[in-house]
C-alpha positions, 0 to 999 in steps of 0.5 A, spaced: 829 128 630 822 131 626 826 131 619 822 128 613 826 122 611 826 120 603 826 112 602 829 111 595 829 105 591 834 100 593 841 101 590 840 095 586 834 097 583 836 104 581 842 101 578 837 097 573 833 103 572 840 107 570 842 101 565 835 101 562 833 108 561 840 111 562 843 115 567 838 121 567 832 117 567 826 118 563 821 123 567 826 123 573 831 129 575 838 129 572 843 125 575 846 130 579 840 131 583 840 124 585 844 123 592 850 118 592 849 111 592 852 111 599 848 116 602 842 112 599 844 106 603 845 110 609 838 113 609 835 106 607 839 103 613 837 108 618 830 107 616 830 100 616 833 100 624 827 105 625 822 100 622 825 095 627 822 099 633 816 102 629 813 096 625 808 101 623 813 105 619 815 098 615 813 099 607 815 095 601 820 099 597 819 098 589 823 101 584 820 107 581 816 109 587 818 114 593 815 113 600 815 120 604 815 118 612 814 124 616 814 125 624 807 123 624 808 116 622 804 117 616 806 115 609 804 118 602 806 114 596 807 118 589 808 115 582 814 118 578 812 119 571 816 115 566 817 117 559 817 111 554 822 110 549 817 111 544 815 118 547 823 119 547 824 118 540 818 122 538 821 128 542 828 127 539 825 128 532 821 134 534 827 137 537 831 135 531 827 139 526 826 145 530 834 146 531 835 145 523 829 150 523 825 146 518 818 149 520 814 146 515 816 139 516 815 140 523 808 143 522 806 137 518 810 133 524 806 136 529 799 135 525 801 128 525 802 127 532 796 130 534 792 126 529 795 119 531 798 120 538 794 120 545 799 124 549 802 128 543 803 134 547 807 131 552 813 130 547 812 137 543 815 143 547 810 148 544 812 154 548 819 153 545 817 152 538 812 158 538 818 162 540 822 160 534 817 160 529 815 167 531 822 169 530 824 165 524 819 162 520 814 165 515 809 169 517 803 166 515 806 159 517 807 162 524 799 164 524 798 156 523 802 154 529 798 159 533 792 155 531 795 149 533 797 151 540 792 157 542 794 156 549 801 158 548 800 163 543 801 169 547 799 176 545 807 177 545 808 172 540 803 176 535 806 182 537 813 180 535 810 177 528 807 183 527 813 187 528 817 182 523 811 184 518 812 191 518 820 190 518 820 185 513 814 185 508 812 190 503 805 188 503 801 191 509 795 186 508 800 181 511 800 186 517 793 187 517 792 179 517 796 178 523 793 183 527 786 180 525 788 173 527 790 175 534 783 178 535 779 172 532 783 167 536 781 171 542 774 171 541 774 163 539 778 161 545 776 166 550 783 166 553 786 172 556 793 171 554 791 172 547 787 179 548 790 184 544 794 189 549 795 197 548 802 195 545 799 191 539 794 196 538 800 202 538 804 197 533 799 196 528 797 204 528 804 206 527 804 201 521 798 204 518 801 211 519 807 208 515 803 205 510 798 211 509 792 207 511 789 212 515 782 209 515 784 202 518 789 206 523 783 210 526 778 204 526 783 200 530 784 206 535 776 206 535 776 199 537 781 200 542 777 206 546 771 202 545 774 196 549 777 201 554 770 204 555 767 198 557 772 196 561 772 202 565 764 202 566 764 209 565 770 211 569 775 216 566 781 212 564 788 215 562 790 213 555 796 209 554 802 213 552 804 208 546 797 208 543 797 216 543 803 217 540 801 212 534 795 216 533 798 222 533 803 219 528 797 217 524 794 224 524 801 228 522 799 229 515 793 233 517 796 239 522 789 241 525 787 234 526 793 232 530 793 238 534 786 237 536 787 230 538 793 232 542 789 237 546 784 231 547 789 227 550 792 232 554 785 233 557 784 226 558 790 225 563 796 224 557 802 226 559 806 229 553 813 226 552 819 227 547 816 223 542 809 226 542 812 233 541 816 231 536 810 228 532 807 235 533 813 239 530 813 234 524 806 235 523 807 243 523 813 242 518 809 238 513 804 244 514 809 249 513 808 252 519 815 253 521 814 258 527 809 253 530 815 248 530 820 253 533 814 254 539 813 247 540 821 246 541 820 252 546 814 249 550 818 242 550 824 246 554 819 249 558 816 243 560 823 240 562 823 235 557 830 233 554 830 233 546 833 228 542 836 227 536 830 227 532 828 234 535 834 237 533 833 234 526 826 237 525 829 244 528 834 244 523 829 243 517 825 248 520 830 253 520 832 251 513 825 252 510 825 259 512 832 260 509 835 262 516 842 258 515 845 261 521 840 259 526 840 252 523 848 252 524 847 254 531 842 248 533 849 244 533 851 249 539 845 248 543 846 241 543 853 242 545 851 246 551 846 241 553 852 236 553 849 232 547 854 230 541 850 231 534 848 224 531 849 222 524 842 224 522 843 231 525 849 232 521 845 229 515 839 234 516 844 240 517 848 238 511 842 238 506 840 245 509 846 248 507 847 244 501 840 248 499 844 255 499 849 252 493 855 255 496 861 250 495 865 254 500 860 254 506 859 246 504 866 244 505 867 248 511 861 244 514 864 238 512 870 239 515 867 240 522 863 234 521 869 230 520 873 233 526 866 231 530 866 224 528 873 223 529 873 225 536 867 220 537 872 215 533 867 214 527 867 215 520 862 218 515 857 213 512 856 213 505 849 216 506 853 223 508 857 222 502 851 222 498 848 228 501 855 232 500 855 229 493 848 232 491 851 239 494 856 239 489 852 238 483 853 245 481 856 248 474 864 247 474 864 243 481 862 236 478 870 234 479 868 234 487 863 229 486 869 224 483 873 226 489 868 223 494 867 217 489 874 216 490 874 216 497 868 211 498 872 206 493 879 207 498 875 205 504 874 197 504 868 197 508 864 202 503 861 200 496 858 204 491 851 203 490 846 205 485 845 212 488 853 213 487 853 211 480 847 216 478 850 222 482 857 220 478 853 220 471 850 227 473 856 230 475 859 229 468 854 234 466 857 239 471 864 239 469 865 245 465 863 252 467 859 253 460 854 247 461 856 244 454 857 237 454 864 235 451 865 228 448 870 227 453 865 228 459 860 224 455 865 218 455 866 219 462 859 218 464 858 212 459 864 209 463 860 209 469 854 207 466 857 201 463 860 199 470 853 200 473 850 195 468 856 190 470 854 190 477 847 189 475 844 195 478 838 198 474 839 205 472 832 210 473 829 213 468 832 220 470 839 217 468 837 214 462 834 221 460 840 224 462 844 220 457 840 220 451 840 228 452 848 228 453 848 223 446 844 228 443 849 234 444 855 230 442 851 227 436 853 220 438 848 216 434 851 209 436 850 210 443 844 214 443 840 207 439 843 203 445 840 207 450 834 208 447 833 200 446 836 199 453 830 204 456 825 200 452 827 194 455 827 196 462 821 200 462 817 198 456 815 202 450 810 207 453 816 211 456 818 213 450 813 218 450 816 221 456 822 223 452 819 226 446 823 232 447 829 229 447 827 224 441 825 230 437 831 234 438 836 229 436 832 228 429 
């Protein structure tokens, strides 16, 4: 029999080890992976019987050591690592702080261990800590963690923190600092795992596009192309699609620059996708080149690229800017021919376009169509759709339709009136009568919504204050006029009164 035989510790010694360290042991495998005591005993007896015939195999068995006897009668001794109770105590404290998400305390704890413990990395689960820190900890604190554990601070963790900063932080400086930290840490350590990849560059450039930081975005793109050129050693290398799409998004406000970059990417081997073509359509829409927007859509269909919901929304907006409302409504029919159900964003774009026509009957017919389509898909209209519908009804003599929608929102438990809803309700009070003259009753209704808005700690904007002051002037309500004026000065300062000089002069 040429099978290897593992000679474990004697059952008595193993029992003492379990009593002292626990059933799982420290540094050993879990108890489930140990063979049963009877099987261990049989193996020991088997090895003892063989040792009588072959004295060269006889070895002294010591607790905590394993001897591997193979068919060539050679013995190999391995020492099992044993974790001391003190290390276990430190490890348990570390896990306790991590599970309770006390990241600042955990950071100080890790620094103390690093200073006073020789084998501190043995009791600290660095990889697990960094993953939780990247998901939940403060963004700047996460960077300090990365400095402590550079071997485990993979670029994917930096990308995760970068995305969080774009999603949660309003200050772009934090995002820029995170991106720079990853590059600096790579230069200091030379670890390849810390080197920013194409995905991180694309996330940062997209963030620059959202924040309007074009200069920083193009500087990052230039650094990326320089790095790729050095790696390629003069060879032509295909551009990364994520980076190309991010750069196109960054240059979208300038149609000429966006189109030039797109053509250069195509020459370099870039294969356009629906995201890049949507960006070209958006750039044409910003430049008011509406025909170009439709041409890009036809080019997309010619390439066999399936349009997504953003494509149809842009196409609807293009037709709406041209005043071609019939073509805008026909986009929904094109989607159905492709077996695509319009999303809420598509309905939102179409409702905004139809609302510009200022035709209440046409808007109501479209709304009924939207409700039927949502009902088929077992959905209900969101508060965003209802707000766009309310804006469409701000026509003279049609203000009562806004209050009908407000009532529908209040009847649905999952929805709640927000700042925009109250602002639209106050504005609708001016459109209740067809004559355009505000009565005391209409001003009283607007005042009720204003007080309810203040009661929910919602801050009215300047236009709402301006509207209330103008309505108070028309009904000659001095008391409420003074109250709104003082409240406006309290919220926005005395300088804002200069903007309302016309209303103030009219009142006096």
